[in-house]
C-alpha positions in Angstrom: 25.7 -23.6 64.3 26.9 -20.1 65.1 24.9 -17.0 64.8 26.3 -16.0 61.4 25.5 -19.5 59.8 22.1 -19.4 61.4 21.3 -16.0 59.7 22.7 -17.2 56.3 20.5 -20.3 56.7 17.3 -18.1 57.4 18.0 -15.9 54.4 18.4 -18.9 52.1 15.3 -20.3 53.6 13.5 -17.1 53.0 14.6 -16.9 49.4 13.5 -20.5 48.8 10.1 -19.8 50.2 9.8 -16.7 48.0 10.8 -18.7 44.9 8.4 -21.6 45.8 5.6 -19.0 46.1 6.4 -17.4 42.9 6.3 -20.8 41.3 3.0 -21.6 42.8 1.5 -18.3 41.7 2.8 -18.7 38.2 1.3 -22.2 37.9 -2.2 -20.7 39.1 -2.0 -17.5 37.1 -0.1 -18.9 34.0 -2.9 -21.0 32.2 -5.6 -18.2 32.6 -3.2 -15.7 31.2 -2.3 -17.8 28.2 -6.0 -18.1 27.4 -6.4 -14.4 27.7 -3.4 -13.8 25.5 -4.6 -16.2 22.8 -8.0 -14.5 22.8 -6.5 -11.2 22.7 -4.2 -12.0 19.8 -7.3 -13.6 18.0 -9.2 -10.3 18.4 -6.3 -8.3 17.1 -6.2 -10.5 13.9 -10.0 -10.1 13.4 -9.8 -6.4 13.7 -6.7 -6.2 11.3 -8.6 -8.4 8.8 -11.7 -6.2 9.1 -9.6 -3.1 8.6 -8.0 -4.6 5.5 -11.4 -5.7 4.0 -12.8 -2.1 4.6 -9.7 -0.6 3.0 -10.1 -2.8 -0.1 -13.7 -1.8 -0.4 -12.9 1.8 -0.3 -10.1 1.4 -2.8 -12.4 -0.4 -5.2 -14.9 2.3 -4.8 -12.3 4.8 -5.5 -11.1 3.0 -8.6 -14.7 2.7 -9.9 -15.2 6.4 -9.4 -12.0 7.1 -11.2 -13.0 4.8 -14.2 -16.4 6.6 -14.3 -14.7 9.9 -14.6 -12.3 8.7 -17.4 -15.3 7.2 -19.3 -17.2 10.6 -19.0 -14.1 12.5 -20.1 -13.6 10.1 -23.1 -17.4 10.6 -23.9 -17.0 14.4 -23.9 -14.0 14.3 -26.1 -15.5 11.8 -28.5 -18.6 14.0 -29.0 -16.7 17.4 -29.1 -13.7 16.8 -31.4 -14.0 18.2 -34.8 -11.9 18.2 -37.7 -11.1 22.1 -37.2 -10.0 21.3 -33.7 -7.6 18.5 -34.8 -6.2 20.9 -37.4 -5.6 23.5 -34.6 -3.9 21.0 -32.5 -1.7 20.0 -35.4 -0.7 23.6 -36.1 0.0 24.3 -32.4 2.0 21.2 -32.1 4.1 22.1 -35.2 4.8 25.6 -33.7 5.9 24.3 -30.4 7.8 21.3 -31.6 11.7 21.7 -31.7 12.1 18.6 -33.9 13.7 18.9 -37.4 11.9 15.9 -39.1 8.2 15.9 -39.6 6.5 12.8 -41.2 3.5 13.8 -43.3 1.1 11.1 -44.3 0.4 10.6 -48.0 -2.6 9.3 -50.0 -2.5 5.8 -48.4 -1.6 7.3 -44.9 1.9 5.9 -45.3 4.6 8.5 -44.6 7.4 9.0 -47.1 10.4 8.4 -44.9 12.9 11.1 -45.0 12.4 11.7 -48.7 14.7 14.6 -49.9 16.3 15.0 -46.5 19.4 17.2 -46.8 22.7 16.1 -45.4 24.2 18.7 -43.0 
């Protein structure tokens, strides 16, 4: 062999040794890394599930508080509404209503549907 072929042979030999060393290192390091990665993945899933459970608990608490507020508001309204107040609301609604037709209940609380309506 001449000098050039010898240097190519040495370079290929060095590359082969490096590749073989990388293969051996990956065979040694690979399995512990896979175990570590699986353990890490499991920890992430546990933390995610815990966060979702805490969020659901907080949302449920907020919903209960909202329902308590609505119940209290309904109680206040139920105990404070008087016939005079309802008349006041009726009158203010009539003043701000831009509709042309108003149904007024009769004796049996059945409205007379468009009785006497004029044709335009």
